[in-house]
mmCIF file of the C-alpha atoms, coordinates in Angstrom:
data_MODEL
# 
_entry.id   MODEL 
# 
loop_
_atom_site.group_PDB 
_atom_site.id 
_atom_site.type_symbol 
_atom_site.label_atom_id 
_atom_site.label_alt_id 
_atom_site.label_comp_id 
_atom_site.label_asym_id 
_atom_site.label_entity_id 
_atom_site.label_seq_id 
_atom_site.pdbx_PDB_ins_code 
_atom_site.Cartn_x 
_atom_site.Cartn_y 
_atom_site.Cartn_z 
_atom_site.occupancy 
_atom_site.B_iso_or_equiv 
_atom_site.pdbx_formal_charge 
_atom_site.auth_seq_id 
_atom_site.auth_comp_id 
_atom_site.auth_asym_id 
_atom_site.auth_atom_id 
_atom_site.pdbx_PDB_model_num 
ATOM 1   C CA . GLN A 1 1   ? -17.835 -0.742  -6.171  1.00 0.00 ? 1   GLN A CA 1 
ATOM 2   C CA . VAL A 1 2   ? -14.762 0.990   -4.643  1.00 0.00 ? 2   VAL A CA 1 
ATOM 3   C CA . GLN A 1 3   ? -12.551 3.424   -6.451  1.00 0.00 ? 3   GLN A CA 1 
ATOM 4   C CA . LEU A 1 4   ? -8.949  3.852   -5.101  1.00 0.00 ? 4   LEU A CA 1 
ATOM 5   C CA . VAL A 1 5   ? -6.583  6.767   -5.752  1.00 0.00 ? 5   VAL A CA 1 
ATOM 6   C CA . GLU A 1 6   ? -3.048  6.742   -4.538  1.00 0.00 ? 6   GLU A CA 1 
ATOM 7   C CA . SER A 1 7   ? -0.923  9.799   -3.922  1.00 0.00 ? 7   SER A CA 1 
ATOM 8   C CA . GLY A 1 8   ? 2.157   11.014  -2.042  1.00 0.00 ? 8   GLY A CA 1 
ATOM 9   C CA . GLY A 1 9   ? 4.913   9.355   -4.418  1.00 0.00 ? 9   GLY A CA 1 
ATOM 10  C CA . GLY A 1 10  ? 7.832   11.270  -5.563  1.00 0.00 ? 10  GLY A CA 1 
ATOM 11  C CA . LEU A 1 11  ? 11.685  11.529  -6.014  1.00 0.00 ? 11  LEU A CA 1 
ATOM 12  C CA . VAL A 1 12  ? 13.634  11.322  -2.784  1.00 0.00 ? 12  VAL A CA 1 
ATOM 13  C CA . GLN A 1 13  ? 17.115  10.531  -1.680  1.00 0.00 ? 13  GLN A CA 1 
ATOM 14  C CA . THR A 1 14  ? 18.316  7.529   0.087   1.00 0.00 ? 14  THR A CA 1 
ATOM 15  C CA . GLY A 1 15  ? 17.241  7.651   3.795   1.00 0.00 ? 15  GLY A CA 1 
ATOM 16  C CA . ALA A 1 16  ? 14.381  9.825   3.279   1.00 0.00 ? 16  ALA A CA 1 
ATOM 17  C CA . SER A 1 17  ? 10.585  9.253   4.205   1.00 0.00 ? 17  SER A CA 1 
ATOM 18  C CA . LEU A 1 18  ? 7.464   9.334   2.290   1.00 0.00 ? 18  LEU A CA 1 
ATOM 19  C CA . ARG A 1 19  ? 3.846   8.794   3.236   1.00 0.00 ? 19  ARG A CA 1 
ATOM 20  C CA . LEU A 1 20  ? 1.555   7.310   0.554   1.00 0.00 ? 20  LEU A CA 1 
ATOM 21  C CA . SER A 1 21  ? -2.154  7.825   0.808   1.00 0.00 ? 21  SER A CA 1 
ATOM 22  C CA . CYS A 1 22  ? -4.865  5.651   -0.743  1.00 0.00 ? 22  CYS A CA 1 
ATOM 23  C CA . ALA A 1 23  ? -8.211  7.497   -0.918  1.00 0.00 ? 23  ALA A CA 1 
ATOM 24  C CA . ALA A 1 24  ? -11.345 5.376   -1.382  1.00 0.00 ? 24  ALA A CA 1 
ATOM 25  C CA . SER A 1 25  ? -14.606 6.594   -2.856  1.00 0.00 ? 25  SER A CA 1 
ATOM 26  C CA . GLY A 1 26  ? -17.757 4.962   -4.222  1.00 0.00 ? 26  GLY A CA 1 
ATOM 27  C CA . ARG A 1 27  ? -18.565 3.522   -0.838  1.00 0.00 ? 27  ARG A CA 1 
ATOM 28  C CA . SER A 1 28  ? -17.042 3.119   2.558   1.00 0.00 ? 28  SER A CA 1 
ATOM 29  C CA . PHE A 1 29  ? -14.218 0.630   2.633   1.00 0.00 ? 29  PHE A CA 1 
ATOM 30  C CA . SER A 1 30  ? -14.139 0.123   6.295   1.00 0.00 ? 30  SER A CA 1 
ATOM 31  C CA . SER A 1 31  ? -15.308 -3.439  5.728   1.00 0.00 ? 31  SER A CA 1 
ATOM 32  C CA . ASN A 1 32  ? -12.415 -4.215  3.257   1.00 0.00 ? 32  ASN A CA 1 
ATOM 33  C CA . GLY A 1 33  ? -8.982  -5.404  3.926   1.00 0.00 ? 33  GLY A CA 1 
ATOM 34  C CA . VAL A 1 34  ? -6.363  -3.088  2.304   1.00 0.00 ? 34  VAL A CA 1 
ATOM 35  C CA . GLY A 1 35  ? -2.935  -3.941  0.794   1.00 0.00 ? 35  GLY A CA 1 
ATOM 36  C CA . TRP A 1 36  ? -0.017  -2.193  -0.750  1.00 0.00 ? 36  TRP A CA 1 
ATOM 37  C CA . PHE A 1 37  ? 1.898   -3.673  -3.510  1.00 0.00 ? 37  PHE A CA 1 
ATOM 38  C CA . ARG A 1 38  ? 4.863   -2.464  -5.599  1.00 0.00 ? 38  ARG A CA 1 
ATOM 39  C CA . GLN A 1 39  ? 6.140   -3.142  -9.050  1.00 0.00 ? 39  GLN A CA 1 
ATOM 40  C CA . ALA A 1 40  ? 9.601   -2.164  -10.184 1.00 0.00 ? 40  ALA A CA 1 
ATOM 41  C CA . PRO A 1 41  ? 10.471  -2.045  -13.895 1.00 0.00 ? 41  PRO A CA 1 
ATOM 42  C CA . GLY A 1 42  ? 10.884  -5.496  -15.408 1.00 0.00 ? 42  GLY A CA 1 
ATOM 43  C CA . LYS A 1 43  ? 9.770   -7.125  -12.176 1.00 0.00 ? 43  LYS A CA 1 
ATOM 44  C CA . GLU A 1 44  ? 6.535   -8.677  -10.959 1.00 0.00 ? 44  GLU A CA 1 
ATOM 45  C CA . ARG A 1 45  ? 4.209   -6.832  -8.663  1.00 0.00 ? 45  ARG A CA 1 
ATOM 46  C CA . GLU A 1 46  ? 5.048   -7.761  -5.082  1.00 0.00 ? 46  GLU A CA 1 
ATOM 47  C CA . PHE A 1 47  ? 3.469   -7.475  -1.732  1.00 0.00 ? 47  PHE A CA 1 
ATOM 48  C CA . VAL A 1 48  ? 4.399   -4.672  0.573   1.00 0.00 ? 48  VAL A CA 1 
ATOM 49  C CA . ALA A 1 49  ? 1.970   -4.370  3.468   1.00 0.00 ? 49  ALA A CA 1 
ATOM 50  C CA . TYR A 1 50  ? -1.560  -5.305  4.597   1.00 0.00 ? 50  TYR A CA 1 
ATOM 51  C CA . ALA A 1 51  ? -4.166  -4.108  7.077   1.00 0.00 ? 51  ALA A CA 1 
ATOM 52  C CA . SER A 1 52  ? -7.367  -5.887  7.972   1.00 0.00 ? 52  SER A CA 1 
ATOM 53  C CA . SER A 1 53  ? -10.614 -3.910  7.817   1.00 0.00 ? 53  SER A CA 1 
ATOM 54  C CA . SER A 1 54  ? -10.254 -2.675  11.442  1.00 0.00 ? 54  SER A CA 1 
ATOM 55  C CA . GLY A 1 55  ? -6.623  -2.047  10.976  1.00 0.00 ? 55  GLY A CA 1 
ATOM 56  C CA . CYS A 1 56  ? -5.778  -4.210  13.983  1.00 0.00 ? 56  CYS A CA 1 
ATOM 57  C CA . THR A 1 57  ? -4.061  -6.925  12.071  1.00 0.00 ? 57  THR A CA 1 
ATOM 58  C CA . THR A 1 58  ? -1.185  -5.920  9.880   1.00 0.00 ? 58  THR A CA 1 
ATOM 59  C CA . ASN A 1 59  ? 1.307   -7.788  7.870   1.00 0.00 ? 59  ASN A CA 1 
ATOM 60  C CA . TYR A 1 60  ? 4.617   -6.814  6.075   1.00 0.00 ? 60  TYR A CA 1 
ATOM 61  C CA . ALA A 1 61  ? 6.922   -8.128  3.476   1.00 0.00 ? 61  ALA A CA 1 
ATOM 62  C CA . ASP A 1 62  ? 10.308  -8.968  5.040   1.00 0.00 ? 62  ASP A CA 1 
ATOM 63  C CA . SER A 1 63  ? 12.061  -6.587  2.741   1.00 0.00 ? 63  SER A CA 1 
ATOM 64  C CA . VAL A 1 64  ? 10.248  -3.665  4.355   1.00 0.00 ? 64  VAL A CA 1 
ATOM 65  C CA . LYS A 1 65  ? 9.590   -4.806  7.939   1.00 0.00 ? 65  LYS A CA 1 
ATOM 66  C CA . GLY A 1 66  ? 10.852  -2.265  10.404  1.00 0.00 ? 66  GLY A CA 1 
ATOM 67  C CA . ARG A 1 67  ? 10.849  0.506   7.857   1.00 0.00 ? 67  ARG A CA 1 
ATOM 68  C CA . VAL A 1 68  ? 7.241   0.659   6.694   1.00 0.00 ? 68  VAL A CA 1 
ATOM 69  C CA . THR A 1 69  ? 3.939   1.157   8.541   1.00 0.00 ? 69  THR A CA 1 
ATOM 70  C CA . ILE A 1 70  ? 0.568   0.678   7.159   1.00 0.00 ? 70  ILE A CA 1 
ATOM 71  C CA . SER A 1 71  ? -2.393  2.327   8.770   1.00 0.00 ? 71  SER A CA 1 
ATOM 72  C CA . ARG A 1 72  ? -5.994  3.364   7.901   1.00 0.00 ? 72  ARG A CA 1 
ATOM 73  C CA . ASP A 1 73  ? -8.544  5.927   8.884   1.00 0.00 ? 73  ASP A CA 1 
ATOM 74  C CA . ASN A 1 74  ? -11.926 4.497   8.195   1.00 0.00 ? 74  ASN A CA 1 
ATOM 75  C CA . ALA A 1 75  ? -13.581 7.785   9.025   1.00 0.00 ? 75  ALA A CA 1 
ATOM 76  C CA . LYS A 1 76  ? -11.647 9.359   6.222   1.00 0.00 ? 76  LYS A CA 1 
ATOM 77  C CA . ASN A 1 77  ? -12.014 6.472   3.875   1.00 0.00 ? 77  ASN A CA 1 
ATOM 78  C CA . THR A 1 78  ? -8.147  6.426   3.632   1.00 0.00 ? 78  THR A CA 1 
ATOM 79  C CA . ALA A 1 79  ? -5.225  4.159   4.037   1.00 0.00 ? 79  ALA A CA 1 
ATOM 80  C CA . TYR A 1 80  ? -1.644  5.090   4.473   1.00 0.00 ? 80  TYR A CA 1 
ATOM 81  C CA . LEU A 1 81  ? 1.937   3.698   3.961   1.00 0.00 ? 81  LEU A CA 1 
ATOM 82  C CA . GLN A 1 82  ? 4.521   5.358   5.882   1.00 0.00 ? 82  GLN A CA 1 
ATOM 83  C CA . MET A 1 83  ? 7.861   4.613   4.465   1.00 0.00 ? 83  MET A CA 1 
ATOM 84  C CA . ASN A 1 84  ? 11.142  5.468   6.332   1.00 0.00 ? 84  ASN A CA 1 
ATOM 85  C CA . SER A 1 85  ? 14.746  4.879   5.492   1.00 0.00 ? 85  SER A CA 1 
ATOM 86  C CA . LEU A 1 86  ? 14.004  4.577   1.927   1.00 0.00 ? 86  LEU A CA 1 
ATOM 87  C CA . LYS A 1 87  ? 16.517  2.653   -0.315  1.00 0.00 ? 87  LYS A CA 1 
ATOM 88  C CA . PRO A 1 88  ? 17.077  2.706   -4.073  1.00 0.00 ? 88  PRO A CA 1 
ATOM 89  C CA . GLU A 1 89  ? 15.657  -0.850  -4.222  1.00 0.00 ? 89  GLU A CA 1 
ATOM 90  C CA . ASP A 1 90  ? 12.347  0.680   -2.936  1.00 0.00 ? 90  ASP A CA 1 
ATOM 91  C CA . THR A 1 91  ? 11.910  2.407   -6.269  1.00 0.00 ? 91  THR A CA 1 
ATOM 92  C CA . ALA A 1 92  ? 8.671   1.190   -7.922  1.00 0.00 ? 92  ALA A CA 1 
ATOM 93  C CA . VAL A 1 93  ? 5.165   2.156   -8.743  1.00 0.00 ? 93  VAL A CA 1 
ATOM 94  C CA . TYR A 1 94  ? 3.158   1.587   -5.534  1.00 0.00 ? 94  TYR A CA 1 
ATOM 95  C CA . TYR A 1 95  ? -0.418  0.340   -5.675  1.00 0.00 ? 95  TYR A CA 1 
ATOM 96  C CA . CYS A 1 96  ? -3.256  0.328   -3.174  1.00 0.00 ? 96  CYS A CA 1 
ATOM 97  C CA . ALA A 1 97  ? -5.677  -2.501  -3.320  1.00 0.00 ? 97  ALA A CA 1 
ATOM 98  C CA . ALA A 1 98  ? -8.802  -3.476  -1.376  1.00 0.00 ? 98  ALA A CA 1 
ATOM 99  C CA . SER A 1 99  ? -10.281 -6.902  -0.874  1.00 0.00 ? 99  SER A CA 1 
ATOM 100 C CA . ARG A 1 100 ? -14.037 -7.614  -0.353  1.00 0.00 ? 100 ARG A CA 1 
ATOM 101 C CA . ALA A 1 101 ? -13.007 -9.738  2.692   1.00 0.00 ? 101 ALA A CA 1 
ATOM 102 C CA . ALA A 1 102 ? -12.443 -7.991  6.039   1.00 0.00 ? 102 ALA A CA 1 
ATOM 103 C CA . TYR A 1 103 ? -9.551  -10.230 6.587   1.00 0.00 ? 103 TYR A CA 1 
ATOM 104 C CA . SER A 1 104 ? -7.810  -12.817 4.266   1.00 0.00 ? 104 SER A CA 1 
ATOM 105 C CA . SER A 1 105 ? -4.899  -15.021 5.140   1.00 0.00 ? 105 SER A CA 1 
ATOM 106 C CA . SER A 1 106 ? -3.896  -14.699 1.447   1.00 0.00 ? 106 SER A CA 1 
ATOM 107 C CA . PHE A 1 107 ? -3.152  -11.096 1.923   1.00 0.00 ? 107 PHE A CA 1 
ATOM 108 C CA . ALA A 1 108 ? 0.234   -11.430 0.106   1.00 0.00 ? 108 ALA A CA 1 
ATOM 109 C CA . TYR A 1 109 ? -1.345  -12.457 -3.224  1.00 0.00 ? 109 TYR A CA 1 
ATOM 110 C CA . ALA A 1 110 ? -2.600  -9.923  -5.761  1.00 0.00 ? 110 ALA A CA 1 
ATOM 111 C CA . SER A 1 111 ? -5.376  -12.281 -6.716  1.00 0.00 ? 111 SER A CA 1 
ATOM 112 C CA . SER A 1 112 ? -6.905  -11.768 -3.277  1.00 0.00 ? 112 SER A CA 1 
ATOM 113 C CA . TYR A 1 113 ? -7.858  -8.214  -4.065  1.00 0.00 ? 113 TYR A CA 1 
ATOM 114 C CA . ASP A 1 114 ? -10.879 -6.949  -5.799  1.00 0.00 ? 114 ASP A CA 1 
ATOM 115 C CA . TYR A 1 115 ? -10.140 -3.235  -6.388  1.00 0.00 ? 115 TYR A CA 1 
ATOM 116 C CA . TRP A 1 116 ? -6.973  -1.442  -7.388  1.00 0.00 ? 116 TRP A CA 1 
ATOM 117 C CA . GLY A 1 117 ? -5.611  2.122   -7.754  1.00 0.00 ? 117 GLY A CA 1 
ATOM 118 C CA . GLN A 1 118 ? -3.737  3.423   -10.671 1.00 0.00 ? 118 GLN A CA 1 
ATOM 119 C CA . GLY A 1 119 ? -0.395  3.581   -8.732  1.00 0.00 ? 119 GLY A CA 1 
ATOM 120 C CA . THR A 1 120 ? 1.944   6.283   -7.604  1.00 0.00 ? 120 THR A CA 1 
ATOM 121 C CA . GLN A 1 121 ? 5.635   6.430   -8.488  1.00 0.00 ? 121 GLN A CA 1 
ATOM 122 C CA . VAL A 1 122 ? 8.304   6.318   -5.841  1.00 0.00 ? 122 VAL A CA 1 
ATOM 123 C CA . THR A 1 123 ? 11.797  6.928   -6.933  1.00 0.00 ? 123 THR A CA 1 
ATOM 124 C CA . VAL A 1 124 ? 14.804  6.743   -4.511  1.00 0.00 ? 124 VAL A CA 1 
ATOM 125 C CA . SER A 1 125 ? 18.030  8.143   -5.729  1.00 0.00 ? 125 SER A CA 1 
ATOM 126 C CA . SER A 1 126 ? 21.395  6.959   -4.315  1.00 0.00 ? 126 SER A CA 1 
# 
């Protein structure tokens, strides 16, 4: 079992940067793929970014490509989401998730993940 805790969210202005962290506990998650999703009020949860277990393979939603970087430090059992040039439409609760698979081609689907954090709020003001 893997427990995930996100942190790093907050209220920022348009154009600012934030780095979200996802700390895993319970056991090492170095063999798990990791994804970030977000959910805005009244909207469905959507895929943001994914990293395979090694971090060598990453994927991004078109809406954040070029502004967001996912990374992980398996020695620290932590994954990160660096977000730059934030826009009001990035406002959402951001969730970290881990899959049992080291890599999944279905990384954009929430159903591919087995463990979820509680989320951290990101609010971008205009």
